[in-house]
N, C-alpha and C positions, 0 to 999 in steps of 0.2 A: 674305326666305326665300328659298331654295333646294335646288332636288332634284336629284338625281345619279340618273340611270336608266340603268343597266346590263344589257345582254340578251346572255344567253351560248348557241351554240347547244349541242345533248344531246352531253355529255361520255361517254365510256366509263365502265363502272361502276367500274373501278380509279381514276381520277381524281375522279370524280363522289365517291367516299368520301373520296379525301384531300382537296379542296374544301370539304368538309361538316364533316370534322374541322377544316380551316385555321378555317373559318369559326367555328365552335361555340368552340374550344377558345382562340383564339390573336386572330383578328382581331375579334370582337363586343367582348371586354373591352378589348380597344386602343381601339375607337372609341368607345364607352360612356365613357372615359375623356377624352375630348377634347373642351374648352371649346369650345360652341360647336352641337354636335351635339344635333340635336332629337328624328330619330326613323328608324329603319331599319324596312325589310321586304325579304324576301328569298322570292321565289316558284319553284316550279316547275311547269310545264306537264306533261300525260298524255304528252306523247312529248319529255320529254326537257329542253326548251327550259328555262334559268333565265333571270329577271330582279332586280336589288335596285334598290332603291328607298332610298336616302340623304337626309333633311331637315337642312338645314344653315342656320346663321342670317346667312350671308353667304356670296358665291364665296371671298372672301378667306380664310374660318376653314375653308370644305368644302376647300380646297387646302393648307393649313397642318395640319387638324387627316389630311386623310388621307393625307398624307405620314405625319407622325408615327405613327400608326396601319401603316402598310405599313412602317417601319421596326424595326417590335417584332420579334426574333429570331424565329427562326422554331422551331418544338418540338422535341423530340429525335424524330431519323426522319424529319420532313420532309423532301421532297427539290422541290424551288425550282421543278423543270420538272414535278410533279404539279399547281400549283398556277395553274389558268387565269386570265386576264386578261379583262375584259369584252369581247366582237366589237364590239358598239357602244356608244358613252356618248353622252350627251345632257345638258344643263342645259337645267334651267325655271325661271322666277321664281314662287314662288307668287303668284297673283291671289287668290282665296278659299281657305277653310278653313271646316271643321264639325267 
């Protein structure tokens, strides 16, 4: 298994709201539909920084599934300029699990 960890700098309130709507209404349902998707966590620190952690069966299904999920059409009224990408993305192989 492989984990993808994305970190985001604090976002302005209007961008954070648009990003959260995108996550909850569009992106999460699209991710859940992907074969090989194991789990996901989206975390926010008190200072507004955010971290996303997704776990996949392999790097290949991560790349395929993430591409398909990102290709899902935007919701009515969504502005793609208000949907940030992670500032830093790292991938880690799973070595233990509880």
